[in-house]
C-alpha positions in Angstrom: 105.7 121.6 54.3 105.9 118.9 57.0 109.6 119.4 57.4 109.2 123.1 57.8 106.6 122.6 60.4 108.9 120.2 62.3 111.8 122.6 62.1 109.6 125.4 63.4 108.4 123.3 66.2 111.9 122.3 67.1 113.0 126.0 67.2 110.0 126.8 69.4 111.0 124.1 71.8 114.7 125.0 71.7 114.1 128.7 72.5 112.3 127.6 75.7 115.8 126.8 77.0 117.0 130.4 76.8 117.1 131.7 80.4 114.9 134.7 81.3 115.3 136.7 84.5 112.0 136.9 86.3 113.3 138.3 89.5 111.4 140.1 92.2 112.9 142.4 94.7 111.9 143.2 98.3 110.0 146.4 97.6 106.5 147.3 96.7 104.6 150.5 95.9 103.8 150.7 99.6 107.2 152.3 100.2 105.8 155.5 98.7 103.7 157.9 100.8 100.3 158.2 99.2 96.6 158.2 100.2 95.2 154.7 100.6 93.1 155.0 97.4 96.2 156.1 95.4 98.3 153.3 96.9 95.6 150.8 95.8 95.7 152.2 92.3 99.5 152.0 92.2 99.3 148.4 93.3 96.7 147.5 90.7 98.1 149.5 87.8 101.8 150.0 88.3 103.3 147.4 90.7 103.9 144.7 88.1 106.4 146.8 86.2 107.5 149.4 88.6 108.3 147.5 91.8 109.7 144.2 93.0 106.2 142.8 93.4 105.8 141.6 89.9 103.2 138.9 89.4 104.6 136.9 86.5 101.7 135.5 84.4 101.8 132.1 82.7 102.8 133.6 79.3 105.9 135.2 80.9 107.2 131.6 80.9 106.8 130.9 77.2 109.4 132.2 74.8 109.5 134.4 72.8 106.8 136.3 74.7 108.7 135.7 78.0 111.6 137.8 76.5 109.3 140.7 75.8 107.6 140.6 79.2 110.9 140.4 81.1 112.3 143.2 79.0 109.3 145.5 79.7 109.4 144.8 83.5 113.2 145.4 83.8 112.9 148.5 81.7 110.0 149.7 83.8 111.9 149.2 87.0 115.0 151.0 85.5 112.9 154.1 84.7 110.9 154.0 88.0 111.0 151.7 90.9 108.5 152.6 93.6 110.6 150.6 96.1 113.6 152.9 95.7 111.8 156.2 95.0 111.6 157.3 98.7 115.4 157.1 99.0 116.0 159.2 95.9 117.5 162.7 96.2 114.8 165.5 96.2 115.5 166.7 92.6 115.4 163.2 91.2 112.3 162.4 93.2 110.6 165.6 91.8 111.6 164.6 88.3 110.1 161.1 88.7 106.9 162.4 90.2 106.6 164.9 87.4 107.0 162.1 84.9 104.4 160.0 86.6 101.9 162.8 86.4 102.7 163.5 82.7 102.7 159.8 81.6 99.4 159.0 83.4 97.7 162.2 82.3 98.6 161.7 78.7 97.6 158.0 78.8 101.2 156.7 78.2 101.0 154.7 81.3 100.1 152.0 81.8 101.3 150.9 78.4 98.6 150.1 75.9 99.9 146.5 75.5 99.7 146.0 79.2 96.2 147.4 79.4 95.2 145.0 76.6 96.4 142.0 78.5 95.4 143.3 82.0 92.0 145.0 81.7 92.1 145.7 85.5 94.9 148.2 84.7 92.6 150.5 82.8 92.1 153.7 84.6 88.9 155.7 84.8 89.1 159.5 84.4 88.6 159.9 88.2 91.4 157.3 88.9 93.7 159.0 86.4 93.0 162.4 88.0 93.7 161.0 91.5 97.1 159.7 90.5 98.0 162.9 88.6 97.0 165.2 91.5 99.0 163.0 94.0 102.1 162.9 91.8 101.9 166.7 91.2 101.6 167.4 94.9 104.5 164.9 95.6 106.6 166.7 92.9 105.9 170.1 94.6 106.9 168.7 98.0 110.1 167.2 96.5 111.0 170.5 94.8 110.5 172.3 98.1 112.7 169.8 99.9 115.3 170.3 97.1 115.2 174.1 97.6 115.5 173.7 101.4 118.5 171.5 101.0 120.4 174.1 99.1 
């Protein structure tokens, strides 16, 4: 029993040496045009995973949890990065805004695991509605821009 405990402890210490990328880029959610109240919601609820302004909590430095957190952040940025969204082509922009509205409306975003660790990321019905209405309007504007470009 003692030997297994020591081996387990050794493995736990050794995995701390595996490097994890906790990078941040230059962009924030402020790059996206939105009413101030929506921008504040995006900062509070979305910025950690969908911009270069990630605040890495203490547990993001302890393996194996660090691997999961870094994976979620990098995957989140890959799907949607508010810093690069304004430069996207209109059709792509429209698709992303549509996905924002759908995910937020259905409760898929923010992720349940994120809400559990970050209670401040829980949205009220009114906050959810504000984000959805903004994203739907932005999707419509991007679709209009895509139509005008053709």
